[in-house]
C-alpha positions as CSV (number, residue, x, y, z in Angstrom):
1,X,112.9,100.7,105.0
2,X,111.6,97.4,105.9
3,X,108.5,95.6,106.9
4,X,108.4,93.3,110.1
5,X,105.5,91.2,111.0
6,X,104.4,90.9,114.9
7,X,101.3,91.1,116.7
8,X,99.8,93.4,119.5
9,X,100.1,92.8,123.1
10,X,97.7,95.3,124.4
11,X,94.8,93.4,124.8
12,X,93.8,89.7,124.4
13,X,92.9,89.5,120.6
14,X,96.6,89.8,119.9
15,X,95.8,91.1,116.6
16,X,98.4,90.9,113.8
17,X,100.6,93.9,113.1
18,X,103.0,95.0,110.3
19,X,105.6,97.4,111.4
20,X,107.5,99.8,109.1
21,X,111.1,100.3,110.1
22,X,113.8,102.7,109.2
23,X,117.3,102.7,110.3
24,X,116.2,100.7,113.5
25,X,113.4,102.9,114.6
26,X,109.6,102.3,114.2
27,X,108.0,104.5,111.7
28,X,104.4,103.0,111.6
29,X,102.2,100.3,112.7
30,X,99.4,99.0,110.6
31,X,97.2,96.2,110.7
32,X,98.4,92.6,109.3
33,X,96.2,91.7,106.3
34,X,97.6,88.4,106.2
35,X,97.1,87.3,109.6
36,X,94.8,84.3,109.7
37,X,92.6,85.5,112.3
38,X,92.6,89.3,112.8
39,X,92.7,89.7,108.7
40,X,93.6,93.3,108.7
41,X,91.8,94.4,111.9
42,X,93.6,96.2,114.8
43,X,92.2,98.8,117.0
44,X,93.2,102.5,117.5
45,X,95.1,101.6,120.6
46,X,97.4,99.0,118.8
47,X,97.9,101.4,115.9
48,X,99.1,104.2,118.5
49,X,101.6,102.2,120.0
50,X,104.2,103.9,117.6
51,X,103.8,107.0,119.7
52,X,104.3,105.1,123.0
53,X,107.4,103.4,121.4
54,X,109.1,106.8,120.3
55,X,107.6,108.8,123.2
56,X,110.4,111.3,124.4
57,X,108.9,111.0,127.9
58,X,109.9,107.2,128.1
59,X,112.4,106.2,130.7
60,X,115.3,104.7,128.7
61,X,118.1,104.7,131.4
62,X,118.4,103.7,134.7
63,X,117.4,106.4,137.3
64,X,118.3,106.5,141.1
65,X,116.5,109.0,143.5
66,X,118.9,111.6,144.9
67,X,118.7,112.9,148.5
68,X,117.0,116.1,147.3
69,X,114.0,113.9,145.8
70,X,114.9,114.2,142.3
71,X,116.5,111.5,139.9
72,X,119.7,111.0,138.3
73,X,120.8,108.8,135.5
74,X,123.2,105.7,136.6
75,X,124.4,103.0,135.0
76,X,122.9,99.6,135.1
77,X,125.7,98.2,137.5
78,X,125.4,100.9,139.8
79,X,121.5,100.6,140.0
80,X,121.6,96.6,140.2
81,X,124.6,96.6,142.6
82,X,122.7,99.2,145.0
83,X,119.4,97.4,144.8
84,X,121.2,94.0,145.4
85,X,123.3,95.5,148.4
86,X,120.0,96.8,149.9
87,X,118.1,93.7,149.3
88,X,120.5,91.2,150.7
89,X,120.8,93.5,153.9
90,X,117.0,93.2,154.2
91,X,117.0,89.5,153.8
92,X,119.8,89.2,156.5
93,X,118.1,91.2,159.0
94,X,114.4,90.5,158.3
95,X,114.4,87.4,156.0
96,X,113.5,87.1,152.3
97,X,109.8,87.4,153.2
98,X,110.2,90.9,153.7
99,X,110.6,91.5,149.7
100,X,107.3,91.9,147.9
101,X,106.5,92.4,144.1
102,X,103.4,94.1,142.2
103,X,103.0,93.5,138.6
104,X,100.2,95.2,136.2
105,X,98.4,93.9,133.4
106,X,101.1,94.3,130.8
107,X,103.2,91.9,132.6
108,X,100.8,88.9,131.5
109,X,101.4,89.7,128.1
110,X,105.0,88.9,128.2
111,X,105.8,85.2,128.3
112,X,109.1,85.7,130.3
113,X,108.1,88.4,132.5
114,X,105.8,86.2,135.0
115,X,108.0,83.2,134.9
116,X,111.1,85.0,136.0
117,X,109.3,87.1,138.6
118,X,107.6,84.0,140.1
119,X,111.0,82.4,140.2
120,X,112.8,85.2,141.9
121,X,110.1,85.4,144.5
122,X,110.3,81.7,145.2
123,X,114.1,81.9,145.5
124,X,113.4,84.6,148.2
125,X,111.0,82.3,150.1
126,X,108.6,85.4,149.9
127,X,104.6,85.2,149.3
128,X,104.4,88.8,148.9
129,X,103.4,88.7,145.2
130,X,100.4,91.0,144.2
131,X,98.9,91.7,140.7
132,X,96.3,93.7,138.9
133,X,94.3,90.5,138.8
134,X,92.5,91.3,142.2
135,X,91.3,94.5,140.2
136,X,90.2,92.6,137.1
137,X,90.0,88.6,136.8
138,X,91.2,86.5,139.7
139,X,87.6,85.6,140.8
140,X,87.3,83.5,137.6
141,X,90.4,81.6,138.5
142,X,89.1,81.1,142.1
143,X,85.7,79.9,140.6
144,X,87.5,77.4,138.3
145,X,89.5,76.0,141.2
146,X,86.3,75.4,143.3
147,X,84.4,73.9,140.1
148,X,87.2,71.7,138.6
149,X,90.1,71.8,141.2
150,X,92.1,73.8,138.6
151,X,92.2,77.7,138.6
152,X,93.6,77.7,135.1
153,X,90.8,75.3,133.7
154,X,88.7,78.5,132.3
155,X,85.9,77.6,129.4
156,X,85.3,80.0,126.5
157,X,82.4,80.4,124.8
158,X,82.2,78.9,121.5
159,X,81.1,81.8,119.5
160,X,81.4,80.1,116.0
161,X,79.0,77.3,116.9
162,X,76.3,78.7,119.5
163,X,72.8,79.7,118.9
164,X,72.1,81.7,122.0
165,X,74.9,83.8,123.9
166,X,74.0,85.5,127.2
167,X,76.8,87.8,128.0
168,X,77.1,89.6,131.4
169,X,79.4,92.6,132.3
170,X,81.2,92.5,128.9
171,X,81.4,95.0,126.1
172,X,83.5,93.3,123.5
173,X,83.0,95.7,120.6
174,X,85.1,98.1,122.5
175,X,87.3,95.9,124.8
176,X,87.7,93.2,122.1
177,X,87.0,90.4,124.4
178,X,88.5,89.0,127.5
179,X,89.5,85.6,128.5
180,X,88.9,84.8,124.9
181,X,91.1,85.7,122.1
182,X,89.1,86.5,119.1
183,X,90.6,89.3,116.9
184,X,87.4,89.9,114.9
185,X,84.9,89.3,117.7
186,X,82.3,91.6,116.3
187,X,82.1,89.4,113.3
188,X,81.6,86.4,115.4
189,X,78.7,87.9,117.3
190,X,77.1,89.2,114.2
191,X,77.6,85.6,112.5
192,X,75.2,84.4,115.3
193,X,72.5,86.5,114.6
194,X,72.9,86.1,110.8
195,X,72.5,82.3,111.4
196,X,69.4,82.9,113.2
197,X,70.7,83.0,116.8
198,X,70.6,85.7,119.6
199,X,73.0,87.6,121.6
200,X,71.7,88.8,124.9
201,X,73.8,91.6,126.5
202,X,73.1,91.9,130.3
203,X,74.3,95.3,131.6
204,X,73.5,98.3,133.8
205,X,74.5,100.5,130.7
206,X,73.2,100.1,127.2
207,X,76.8,99.8,125.8
208,X,78.1,99.6,122.2
209,X,77.7,95.9,122.3
210,X,74.0,96.0,123.8
211,X,73.2,98.6,121.4
212,X,74.2,96.3,118.2
213,X,72.3,93.4,119.9
214,X,69.7,92.8,122.6
215,X,70.1,94.7,125.7
216,X,68.8,93.2,129.1
217,X,69.2,95.9,131.7
218,X,70.5,94.6,135.0
219,X,71.1,96.4,138.2
220,X,74.6,96.9,139.3
221,X,76.0,94.0,141.2
222,X,72.5,92.1,140.1
223,X,74.4,89.4,138.1
224,X,74.3,86.7,141.0
225,X,70.7,87.2,141.8
226,X,69.8,87.0,138.1
227,X,72.0,83.8,137.7
228,X,70.5,82.1,140.7
229,X,66.9,83.0,139.5
230,X,67.8,81.4,136.2
231,X,68.7,78.4,138.0
232,X,65.6,78.4,140.1
233,X,63.4,78.3,137.0
234,X,65.4,75.7,135.4
235,X,65.0,73.4,138.3
236,X,61.6,74.3,139.4
237,X,60.3,73.8,135.7
238,X,62.2,70.6,135.1
239,X,64.3,72.4,132.3
240,X,67.7,71.0,133.4
241,X,69.7,68.7,131.2
242,X,69.5,65.6,133.7
243,X,71.9,63.6,131.7
244,X,74.4,66.1,131.6
245,X,74.0,66.8,135.4
246,X,74.4,63.1,136.1
247,X,77.3,62.7,133.8
248,X,79.4,65.8,134.6
249,X,78.6,67.2,138.0
250,X,78.4,66.5,141.8
251,X,76.3,68.6,144.2
252,X,73.6,69.0,141.7
253,X,70.7,68.5,144.4
254,X,72.4,71.0,146.8
255,X,72.5,73.6,144.1
256,X,68.9,73.0,143.4
257,X,68.4,73.7,147.0
258,X,70.4,76.7,147.0
259,X,68.5,78.2,144.1
260,X,65.0,77.4,145.4
261,X,65.2,80.5,147.6
262,X,65.6,82.8,144.7
263,X,62.4,82.8,142.6
264,X,62.4,85.5,139.9
265,X,59.6,87.4,141.8
266,X,61.7,87.6,144.8
267,X,65.1,88.7,143.0
268,X,63.7,91.2,140.7
269,X,64.3,94.0,142.9
270,X,67.9,93.1,143.3
271,X,68.6,91.8,139.8
272,X,66.9,94.7,137.9
273,X,65.2,92.2,135.7
274,X,61.4,91.6,135.7
275,X,60.3,88.2,136.8
276,X,58.7,87.5,133.3
277,X,62.0,88.4,131.4
278,X,63.9,85.9,133.7
279,X,61.7,83.0,133.2
280,X,61.6,83.5,129.4
281,X,65.5,83.8,129.3
282,X,65.7,80.6,131.5
283,X,63.3,78.6,128.9
284,X,65.2,80.1,126.1
285,X,68.6,78.7,127.4
286,X,67.2,75.3,128.1
287,X,65.5,75.2,124.8
288,X,68.2,76.7,122.6
289,X,70.2,73.6,120.8
290,X,73.4,75.2,121.7
291,X,73.7,78.0,124.4
292,X,76.4,79.5,126.5
293,X,76.6,82.0,129.3
294,X,80.0,84.3,129.1
295,X,80.7,87.0,131.8
296,X,83.7,89.4,132.2
297,X,85.0,92.3,134.0
298,X,81.8,93.8,135.0
299,X,80.7,90.6,136.8
300,X,84.1,90.6,138.7
301,X,84.3,93.7,140.7
302,X,81.1,93.6,142.8
303,X,80.9,92.0,146.3
304,X,80.1,88.6,145.0
305,X,82.6,88.2,142.0
306,X,83.7,84.4,142.6
307,X,80.2,83.5,143.2
308,X,79.1,85.1,139.9
309,X,81.8,83.4,137.9
310,X,81.0,80.1,139.4
311,X,77.2,80.4,138.7
312,X,77.8,81.4,135.0
313,X,79.2,77.9,134.6
314,X,76.7,76.3,136.6
315,X,74.0,77.8,134.3
316,X,76.0,76.7,131.4
317,X,76.3,73.0,132.8
318,X,72.8,72.6,134.0
319,X,71.4,73.7,130.5
320,X,73.9,70.7,128.9
321,X,76.2,73.3,127.5
322,X,79.4,72.8,129.3
323,X,82.2,71.1,127.0
324,X,80.1,70.7,124.0
325,X,80.1,72.3,120.6
326,X,78.3,75.7,120.6
327,X,78.5,75.7,124.6
328,X,81.5,76.6,126.7
329,X,84.4,74.6,125.6
330,X,88.1,74.2,127.1
331,X,90.9,75.5,124.9
332,X,93.7,73.0,124.1
333,X,97.4,74.4,124.0
334,X,100.2,73.1,121.9
335,X,102.3,72.4,124.7
336,X,101.8,71.1,128.3
337,X,100.7,74.2,129.8
338,X,99.2,72.6,133.0
339,X,102.4,71.0,133.6
340,X,104.4,74.2,133.2
341,X,102.1,76.3,135.5
342,X,102.5,73.1,138.0
343,X,106.3,73.0,138.0
344,X,106.4,76.8,138.1
345,X,104.4,76.9,141.2
346,X,101.7,79.2,139.3
347,X,98.6,77.0,139.4
348,X,97.6,77.5,143.0
349,X,94.5,78.4,144.8
350,X,94.4,78.8,148.6
351,X,97.8,77.1,149.1
352,X,98.8,79.9,151.2
353,X,96.9,82.9,152.8
354,X,97.9,86.5,153.2
355,X,99.3,87.6,156.6
356,X,96.5,90.5,156.4
357,X,92.9,89.5,155.8
358,X,93.7,85.6,155.6
359,X,92.9,85.7,151.9
360,X,93.7,82.6,149.6
361,X,96.2,83.1,147.0
362,X,95.2,83.0,143.4
363,X,97.8,81.9,140.9
364,X,100.2,82.4,143.6
365,X,99.3,86.1,144.1
366,X,97.4,88.0,147.0
367,X,95.1,90.8,146.6
368,X,96.6,94.1,145.8
369,X,94.1,95.6,148.2
370,X,96.1,94.3,151.3
371,X,99.5,95.8,150.1
372,X,99.3,99.1,152.2
373,X,98.4,97.1,155.6
374,X,101.2,94.5,154.7
375,X,103.6,97.5,154.7
376,X,102.5,99.2,157.9
377,X,101.5,96.2,160.0
378,X,104.3,95.2,162.4
379,X,105.1,91.5,162.8
380,X,107.0,88.6,161.3
381,X,106.6,88.8,157.4
382,X,105.9,92.6,157.3
383,X,107.0,93.8,153.6
384,X,109.9,96.4,153.8
385,X,110.9,96.4,150.1
386,X,108.6,96.4,147.0
387,X,109.3,95.9,143.3
388,X,106.6,97.3,141.0
389,X,106.7,96.3,137.2
390,X,104.5,97.2,134.4
391,X,101.9,98.8,137.0
392,X,100.9,101.8,138.6
393,X,99.1,100.8,141.8
394,X,98.7,104.3,143.3
395,X,96.1,104.6,140.6
396,X,94.6,101.2,140.1
397,X,94.4,99.8,143.8
398,X,91.4,101.1,145.9
399,X,92.7,103.4,148.6
400,X,95.4,105.1,146.7
401,X,96.1,107.8,149.4
402,X,96.7,104.9,152.1
403,X,98.8,102.9,149.8
404,X,101.0,106.2,148.9
405,X,101.5,106.6,152.6
406,X,102.5,103.0,153.0
407,X,105.1,103.2,150.1
408,X,106.8,106.2,152.1
409,X,107.6,103.6,154.9
410,X,109.3,101.0,152.7
411,X,113.1,100.8,153.0
412,X,113.4,100.2,149.1
413,X,110.9,100.8,146.2
414,X,111.9,100.0,142.6
415,X,110.0,100.5,139.8
416,X,110.4,98.8,136.2
417,X,108.2,100.7,133.7
418,X,108.2,102.6,130.6
419,X,107.4,105.9,132.5
420,X,107.8,107.9,135.7
421,X,104.4,106.9,137.1
422,X,102.6,108.2,140.1
423,X,104.0,105.1,141.8
424,X,107.4,105.6,140.1
425,X,107.8,109.2,141.6
426,X,108.0,107.6,145.1
427,X,110.6,105.0,143.9
428,X,114.4,104.6,145.0
429,X,115.1,103.2,141.6
430,X,113.5,103.3,137.9
431,X,114.5,100.6,135.8
432,X,113.8,101.1,132.1
433,X,111.7,98.2,130.4
434,X,111.4,97.4,127.0
435,X,108.0,97.7,125.0
436,X,106.5,94.7,123.4
437,X,108.0,95.8,120.3
438,X,111.6,95.5,121.6
439,X,111.5,92.0,122.5
440,X,110.7,88.4,121.2
441,X,107.5,87.0,122.6
442,X,105.1,84.0,122.6
443,X,101.4,84.3,123.9
444,X,101.8,81.7,126.5
445,X,99.2,83.0,129.0
446,X,96.5,82.9,126.2
447,X,97.2,79.7,124.3
448,X,94.2,78.0,125.6
449,X,91.8,81.2,125.2
450,X,92.1,81.4,121.4
451,X,88.6,80.9,119.8
452,X,90.4,79.2,116.9
453,X,93.2,77.1,118.1
454,X,96.4,79.2,117.2
455,X,100.0,79.6,118.0
456,X,102.6,82.1,116.9
457,X,106.0,83.8,117.8
458,X,107.5,87.1,117.1
459,X,110.9,88.3,117.1
460,X,111.6,91.8,118.2
461,X,110.7,94.4,115.7
462,X,113.3,97.1,116.8
463,X,116.2,97.2,119.2
464,X,115.6,98.4,122.7
465,X,115.7,102.3,122.9
466,X,118.5,103.7,125.1
467,X,119.5,101.0,127.9
468,X,116.0,99.3,128.1
469,X,115.9,95.8,129.1
470,X,113.5,92.9,129.0
471,X,112.1,92.4,132.7
472,X,113.4,88.8,132.9
473,X,117.0,90.1,131.9
474,X,116.8,92.4,134.7
475,X,115.6,89.8,137.4
476,X,118.1,87.3,136.2
477,X,121.0,89.7,136.5
478,X,119.8,90.9,140.0
479,X,119.3,87.1,141.1
480,X,122.9,86.5,140.3
481,X,124.2,89.7,142.1
482,X,122.2,88.8,144.9
483,X,123.6,85.0,144.7
484,X,120.4,83.5,144.7
485,X,120.8,79.6,144.4
486,X,120.2,78.2,141.1
487,X,118.4,75.3,142.6
488,X,115.9,77.5,144.3
489,X,115.1,79.7,141.2
490,X,112.2,78.4,139.5
491,X,113.0,79.2,135.7
492,X,116.5,77.9,136.2
493,X,115.4,74.7,137.9
494,X,112.7,74.1,135.4
495,X,115.2,74.8,132.5
496,X,117.7,72.2,134.1
497,X,114.8,69.4,134.1
498,X,114.3,70.0,130.2
499,X,118.1,69.9,129.8
500,X,118.3,73.4,128.4
501,X,120.1,76.7,129.3
502,X,117.9,79.0,131.4
503,X,116.5,81.4,129.1
504,X,112.8,81.9,127.9
505,X,113.3,81.2,124.2
506,X,115.0,77.9,125.2
507,X,112.4,76.9,127.6
508,X,109.5,77.8,125.1
509,X,111.3,75.7,122.3
510,X,111.9,72.6,124.7
511,X,108.3,72.8,125.8
512,X,106.8,73.2,122.1
513,X,109.0,70.5,121.1
514,X,108.1,68.1,123.8
515,X,104.3,69.0,123.5
516,X,101.6,67.0,122.0
517,X,102.1,69.0,118.8
518,X,105.8,69.1,118.9
519,X,108.5,67.9,116.5
520,X,110.0,65.8,119.1
521,X,113.4,67.2,118.2
522,X,113.2,66.3,114.5
523,X,111.1,62.9,114.7
524,X,108.0,64.9,113.4
525,X,108.6,66.7,110.2
526,X,105.6,69.3,110.6
527,X,105.8,69.5,114.5
528,X,106.0,72.7,116.3
529,X,109.3,74.3,117.3
530,X,110.3,78.0,117.8
531,X,112.3,77.5,114.4
532,X,109.2,76.5,112.7
533,X,107.2,79.4,114.2
534,X,109.8,81.8,113.2
535,X,109.3,80.7,109.5
536,X,105.6,81.4,110.0
537,X,105.4,85.2,110.6
538,X,101.7,85.3,110.7
539,X,101.3,82.3,113.0
540,X,99.8,78.9,112.7
541,X,96.2,77.8,112.7
542,X,96.1,74.3,114.5
543,X,92.4,73.6,113.9
544,X,88.9,75.0,113.2
545,X,87.5,74.3,116.7
546,X,88.9,73.0,120.1
547,X,87.9,69.4,120.8
548,X,85.2,68.9,123.3
549,X,84.5,65.8,125.3
550,X,87.8,66.5,127.4
551,X,86.7,68.0,130.6
552,X,86.6,64.6,132.6
553,X,90.3,64.0,132.1
554,X,91.3,67.5,132.9
555,X,89.2,67.9,136.0
556,X,91.7,67.8,139.0
557,X,89.0,66.8,141.6
558,X,89.5,63.3,142.7
559,X,86.0,62.2,141.7
560,X,86.5,63.6,138.0
561,X,83.4,65.8,138.4
562,X,82.6,69.5,138.5
563,X,81.6,70.4,141.9
564,X,78.6,72.6,141.8
565,X,78.1,72.8,145.6
566,X,81.5,73.5,147.6
567,X,81.2,74.8,151.2
568,X,82.5,78.2,150.0
569,X,79.9,78.5,147.4
570,X,77.3,77.8,149.9
571,X,78.4,80.1,152.3
572,X,78.7,82.8,149.7
573,X,75.0,82.2,148.6
574,X,74.2,82.6,152.5
575,X,76.0,85.8,152.4
576,X,74.3,87.1,149.2
577,X,70.9,86.3,150.9
578,X,71.8,88.2,154.0
579,X,73.1,91.3,152.2
580,X,72.5,94.2,154.1
581,X,70.7,97.4,152.7
582,X,72.9,100.1,150.9
583,X,73.9,102.9,153.2
584,X,71.6,106.2,153.4
585,X,72.4,109.2,151.5
586,X,73.9,107.4,148.5
587,X,71.2,106.6,146.1
588,X,73.2,105.8,143.0
589,X,75.4,102.9,142.1
590,X,78.7,103.5,140.4
591,X,80.1,101.1,137.6
592,X,83.1,101.2,135.4
593,X,83.4,101.1,131.5
594,X,85.9,100.9,128.8
595,X,86.5,103.4,126.1
596,X,87.6,102.7,122.6
597,X,90.5,105.2,122.8
598,X,91.7,104.9,126.3
599,X,93.1,101.8,128.0
600,X,95.1,102.6,131.1
601,X,97.1,105.8,131.9
602,X,100.2,104.9,130.2
603,X,98.4,105.0,126.8
604,X,97.2,108.6,127.2
605,X,100.7,109.5,126.0
606,X,99.7,108.8,122.4
607,X,98.2,112.0,121.1
608,X,96.3,110.1,118.4
609,X,94.1,108.6,121.1
610,X,93.6,111.8,122.9
611,X,92.8,114.2,120.0
612,X,89.6,116.1,119.7
613,X,87.2,116.6,122.7
614,X,88.5,113.6,124.6
615,X,87.7,114.2,128.5
616,X,87.1,112.1,131.3
617,X,83.3,112.2,131.9
618,X,80.7,110.7,134.4
619,X,77.9,109.2,132.3
620,X,74.4,109.7,134.2
621,X,70.8,109.2,132.9
622,X,68.5,112.1,132.0
623,X,66.1,111.5,134.9
624,X,68.9,111.2,137.4
625,X,70.7,114.1,136.0
626,X,67.6,116.4,136.4
627,X,66.8,115.1,140.1
628,X,70.4,115.8,141.2
629,X,70.6,119.2,139.3
630,X,73.4,117.9,136.9
631,X,73.8,119.7,133.3
632,X,75.3,118.1,130.4
633,X,79.0,119.0,130.2
634,X,79.2,120.7,133.3
635,X,81.6,119.7,136.3
636,X,80.0,117.6,138.7
637,X,81.3,115.7,142.2
638,X,80.7,112.2,142.6
639,X,80.9,111.1,146.4
640,X,80.9,107.8,148.0
641,X,81.3,106.8,151.7
642,X,85.2,106.7,150.9
643,X,86.0,109.8,149.0
644,X,85.0,112.2,146.2
645,X,86.1,113.1,142.6
646,X,85.4,116.0,140.2
647,X,85.0,115.4,136.6
648,X,82.5,116.6,133.7
649,X,79.0,115.0,133.5
650,X,77.7,113.2,130.2
651,X,74.0,113.2,130.2
652,X,73.1,110.1,128.0
653,X,70.2,107.8,127.8
654,X,72.6,104.5,127.6
655,X,72.6,104.7,131.2
656,X,69.9,102.9,133.4
657,X,68.2,104.8,136.1
658,X,70.1,104.8,139.5
659,X,73.6,104.2,137.8
660,X,76.5,106.3,137.1
661,X,79.5,104.8,135.0
662,X,82.8,106.4,135.2
663,X,85.9,104.9,133.2
664,X,88.8,103.9,135.0
665,X,92.7,104.4,134.2
666,X,92.6,108.2,134.4
667,X,94.0,110.7,137.3
668,X,97.4,110.7,136.1
669,X,99.5,113.6,136.7
670,X,102.0,113.3,134.0
671,X,102.2,112.7,130.1
672,X,99.2,113.9,128.3
673,X,97.9,116.0,131.2
674,X,101.2,117.9,131.1
675,X,100.5,118.8,127.4
676,X,96.5,119.2,127.7
677,X,96.0,120.1,131.4
678,X,93.3,117.5,132.0
679,X,94.3,113.9,133.5
680,X,91.0,113.2,134.6
681,X,90.0,111.7,138.0
682,X,91.1,108.5,139.7
683,X,87.7,106.6,140.2
684,X,89.4,104.3,142.6
685,X,89.3,106.9,145.3
686,X,85.7,106.2,145.5
687,X,86.3,102.4,146.7
688,X,87.0,101.3,150.1
689,X,90.6,101.2,151.1
690,X,89.8,98.7,153.9
691,X,91.4,95.3,153.4
692,X,88.4,93.8,155.1
693,X,86.0,95.0,152.6
694,X,87.6,92.8,149.8
695,X,85.6,89.9,148.3
696,X,86.4,86.8,150.6
697,X,87.0,84.0,148.0
698,X,89.4,85.9,145.7
699,X,90.2,89.2,147.3
700,X,88.7,91.2,144.5
701,X,88.5,95.0,145.0
702,X,85.0,96.3,145.3
703,X,84.9,98.6,142.3
704,X,81.5,98.2,140.9
705,X,78.1,99.0,142.5
706,X,79.9,101.4,144.9
707,X,77.2,103.5,146.6
708,X,77.5,107.1,145.4
709,X,75.8,110.6,145.3
710,X,76.2,113.2,142.8
711,X,75.9,117.0,142.7
712,X,77.2,120.0,140.8
713,X,80.9,120.5,141.7
């Protein structure tokens, strides 16, 4: 029996874990009490990873579909040779741009997976890269590209020093924070109140976080109306920080003109916030010594996600709180992350556009909502083969039925996953991936998001089960079998420039050593390297706070200023002002929510998370329930213009009137459902499957504020 220190990679806090291992098998996971940031905290999902790791339902050998539709076990050579042959045939006949790749949220929590994936697709010359980001976060990167010229330059709220936090569309007591890595975020929020500050939670639902602090009810998709009305008050009453605006921004007067049309009295019906409350909040933001606005997933999935993310930073800047202590700060990574992303071709926005819908790429990816049409629409660049790694788009992408029919038209579908998912059932091959406990790792995508500057490394806790392999190893082996040129394969090219052999570990070591905190290959005794991180199993705290006053030199715009009125945003404000009324017959608005013991469908294979009365339920207010004949605990049917689902109703006063909340990540037909007979409903069936309905600036799926009606089932 041995103890191994590692960290969780289910969500962004990256909490420290202590693993108990016996004879090469994981016995138990517990919180790491010696981790300097999480300090003995880990949520139920992280602890339950033991059950996923040891799940007998995991795919641990390569599988190939037989002519009768069932899967048979094959060797890695048989699988990769077969895939390589079919891909090369497609390349020869239709070109490399006929091959696509979709990766899900867990892919981002591997430092090697996205690098090798993007290098492989670049070597093919294919633009067909899709991710779960268009159901989550891509609008934030699009907003940063418009504001700062750099999509990866994303500010984080300086929770440890702020006096007033306005939080929109986030529930960190359950989700533990997003686009910020703060393992004990509840402690950070409570500390704001203890030192005399305020935490204001704007949400259509009285969430767990809203119940703990101040709740400001807003209408679903009312965030851009609220933010524009806050700007209206700030400018109209002369409350803006004129010095900060002059020093940091371009387009201030244009933004003032845009906000002039959104007086709180005129926006109250759309924002859901009475005008006096808006005016009071704007004055409080301006008067606070240190204030910040923070928004997450709930603000991303309406019809104006990029505009909302843009306005969050605009309010922070106009009140003088951008790039200053206690406001929104820009994290500093211990390696040259901006250069790495540039060399890897990942730090792009609008460099290319999708064949269907003409949507701009965001970090090199297109909206997943166009995949079905990219497969079925004839013409040059039609997608004929697809890889899916760490994702289940049939459940997570709007229009699952149309996407399912499109997948049947592919010449080749390959899934790299832990399970045979709904998407995997349609695959020609399923390749077994490692869990995060079976690989070494480095928090590359999250280095700039740590509230406390921090860096860590982990070795694998246990060997891979069966024949599971890391995604980068699969990609690397497949690229060799396809004879993709080294010069075109991004990670190999980057490694060559750094003078190291192409493996993720060597790449990270070289980047750490040559970074601003690196050991410069032995010239700095306490500098960073993989070797030093391996000697610090709980990670290394790099400082108490991120530096401020750095924004000017990190902005990519040639004038070195934050752009507050780019043409794209001016057009979006016009689109908002001209928004049509909702369709008749759908009086309610659907929103999503995150549950403490549920993440996505694959986590439902952990019995400890699903024990008790765990059911998938639609939350509705008592008044709406009475009006529509809905009884608590009874089956109900939720219907949108695009589909219907049935699930249990939960009548609760946490819901604002006119709003229904349904958690995502359900609707699966395997794993826990097989044992318990209830996999829930796929809420994304209520979203529009039309590629033309995606948000225009980032291709975000419209999953919030969906017009619905509800009735007894």
